[in-house]
N, C-alpha and C positions, 0 to 999 in steps of 0.2 A: 206612221203609227208606232207607238212605243212598244217595248218588249212586253209589258204587262198586258197591253191590249191584245197582242198576238196570242198570249197564253190564254185568253178568255174567249177564243173563238174555235169553232170546229172547222178543220180543213179537210178537203177531199182526200188528201194524202194520208192524214191522220186516221180518217175513217177506214180507208183501204187497208192500212197497216194493222189497225186494231181488229177489224173484222177477220182479216186473214189469220192473225194470231189465234183468235178464239176458235175459228173453224179448225185450225190445225190441232189445237188442244182438244176440240170436240171429237175429232177422228182418231186421236191417239190411242184409245182403248182397242181399236181394231188392230193396230200394230202391236201393242203390248200383249194382246191375246195370242199372237203367233209365238210368243216367248213364254207361255204359261207353264211350260215344262222346265223352265230355267229358274233356279232359286232367285227370289227378289234381290238378295244381296249381290248376286253376280250381275244381274241386270243393272242395278244401280252403279256398280263399279264400272261397267262399260259405258253407262250414260256419262259418268264423270270423265273417264279416260278419253273418249272420242269427242267430247265437247271441247277439249283443250285446243286441238288444231282448228276447229271451226271458229271459236272465239278469238284465237290468236290471229288468224288470217284477217278477220274483221278489224281488229285493232291496228294491224299493220296498214290495211287499206285506208282506215280513217286517220292514220297518223297519231294515234293516241297511246303509243307504247311508253312515252315519257311519263304520262300520268300513272301508268301501271308501275313503273319503276319507283316513282315517288311513293306510291301506296305501299310497296313492299318494304320500304325503309322506315315506315311510320308504325311504331308499336301500337298506337291507339287504333289506327285503321286496320292493322292486322288482327288485333284482338276482336274488333267488331265483326270483321270478315269471318273469323273463326266461328262466331256465334251464328251468323247468317248461313254459313256453309253447313254447320251441323243441322240447323233447322231444315234447310232445303233437302239435305240428304235423307233426313227422317221422313219428310213429306214424300219424296220420291219412293222411298222404300214401302211406305204404307200404300201408296197409290198402286205401285206395281203388284204388291201382294193382293190388294183388293180385286184387281182385274183378274189375276190368275186364279184366285180362290172363289170366283163366281160371286163377288160382292161389289160389282160395279155400281149397283144402285146406292150402296152406302157411300161410294166415292162421289156420286152425284149429290147426295144429301149433304156431304161435308162441304162441297163447294157452294151449294145453295145457302147454307147457314153462314158461310164465311163473312159476307159483308155485314151481317147483323152482329157477328162476334167482334168484328173490327170496331163497330160503334161502341159496344160494351167495353172493349179494351181501352178505347179512348176515354171513356167515362171513368174507368177505374184508375188507369195509369196517368192520364193527362188532366183529370178533373174536368173533362168536357161535359157541359150541361146537356142532358138529353131532353128532346121535345116529347110531348105526349105521343106523337105519332111513332117516334123511334122506340119509346118504351112499350107501346102496344105491339109493335112488330117483333121486338125481342121476346116479349112474354108469349106471343102466339107461337113463335118458332120453338121456344123452350117447351111449350106444351106439346108440340108435335113430337119432339125427341122423347118426351116422357111417355107418350102413347106407344112409341116403338119399344121403349125399355120395358114397360109393363107387359106388353103383348109377348115379347120374345123372352122376357125374364132376364135380360142382360142389356147392358148399355151398348149402343152401336159404336163399338170402339174404333172401327176404321173411319167412320164419319167424324167422330169427335177428334180423332188423331189428326186427320187431314185439316180440320178446321183450326185446331190449336197450332199445329206446325206452320201452316201457311199464314195464319193471322199474326203470329209472333214474328215470322220471317218478314212479312210486309212491314210490320212495326219497326223492327230493327234495321231493315234495308233502307228505310227513309233516313235513318241517322248515319248511314255509312257514308263517310266524306269522300266519295269518289263517284264518277258517272256510272250509269247502269251497265254499259257494256264492259267497262273496266272492272266494275264490281263483280259481274258474272265470271269474268276471266280469273279474278282473284280467288273467288270461291272455289272454282274447279281446280285451280292450282293447289289450294290448301287441301282439297280432298283427294288429290292425285296420289300422294304417298300411301294412305290407307287403302285406296282402291287398288293400286298396284300390288300392295302387300297381300290383299285378299286374293287377287287373281293368280299371283305366284303360288300361294298356298293351295288354291284349287287345282292348279296345274300339277304341282308336286304330288298331291294326294289322289290325283286321277279323277277328281270330281268336276273338272271344268267341262263346259258345254261349248267352248270356243273351237268348234270343228264342224265340218260339213256346211250345210246351208246356214246354220246358226252363226257362223263367222260373219256373214254379211248382215244378218239381222242385228247382231250385237254391235257391229261397227256402225250400223245405221242409227243406233240409239243416240249417237252424238248429234246427228242432224236433227232428229225429231225432238231432241231436248233443247239444243242451242238455238235453232232457227226461230221457233215460236217466241222464245223469250227475247231474242234480239229484235224481232219484228215488232213485238208488243212494246218494248222499251222505246223504240223510235216513234211508234204511233202515239204513245201516251203523251209525248211532248207536244203533239199537235192537236190535242183534244182537250175539252173542258172535263173537269173531274166528274161532273154530273153525267156527261155522255159515257165516260168509262164505266160509271156505276150501272148504267142501263145495259151496255154491251156485255158486261161480265156474266150475264145469265146465259149467253149463247152456249158456252162450253158445257156447263152442267146439264143443260136441257138436251144437248146432243148425246152426252154420256147416258142420261136417263133413257132416251129413246133407243139407243144402241143396246143398253142392258136388257130392256124389255123385249124389243122386237128382233134383235140379232142374236144376243146371247141367250135369250129365253129365260131370264131370271124371273122368279115368281114375284108378282106384285100383289101380295096378300092383303088381308083385311086391315091390318095395322098400317101398312103403307098407304092403303087407299084412304085412310083417315089422316095420317100424319103428313103425307106429301101435300095434299090440298091446304092443310093448315099452314105449312111452311111457304107454299106458293102465295097464299093470302097475305102472310107476313111480308113477303117480298113486294107484293102489290102495294101494301100500306107504306112500306119503306120507300118505294119508288115514286109515289105520287108527287112529292116535292121535287124529285129529280126530273121527272117528266115535265113538270111545269117550268122548271129552270131551263131544261133542254129546249123547250119550244119557244121560250121567250127570246126576243132579239138580243144578240150579243152586243154588249156595250163596247164601243170602240173609241179610241182617243186619237185625235189627229196628231 
């Protein structure tokens, strides 16, 4: 079987990796809620700092440190990595803040909208032609956001911020000329100096929360940040894109359920109208993916 054939099939290992990653992301709000008394910037700084050893151990185990050294000497790769690092840090900051501020539903909304935003991004930046189904899905999701905006009198900034930051991160990440594991290590290395600078400042000014039980929770941010990303990166290589498109709804659905039934966030009238509209948009968007997913994979001898 050729390499292209292997990339066009779903493997049990790929499904296991991807589902595990999305489940870990789905449960992440429960962990972040334990740190809701810590400023989002400090949590993000620890997510960066403690991700370095986790990602570093993986690269050593895989024998990919040479690829990282090559990337560090390439101005083009470093420049692209600075862009993706900035975007992922913004995404993490908005996410952590939304959980601690009692806006986990907006976080779920942002990740629900993301695949539709990615389609629109491809149309605008890559001149990709949209099908009628895709246009209908995007229009319905946009109408759902408009309902929330009109009801609340404000734009759901956390949801929009998560959508934009993750959408552009994924867009530029695909153009980063380095593997996913090396790319993640490169991003956290770039973010380490400002993260350390912030933590030193917090320590000097006496505003740090790196004490008591919080020490272990903040150190654990490295594991809960790096492990799902690494597991997902390895699973994505063993699945079809259509399968990944379906599985990506696991995490925001779990965030939604946790927000309503665990955190007790209000699911008011506007959300009762807007969320079904966005779910319907995702169903419309997913129909071609489901058909493709269920069709027998074509293999080459």
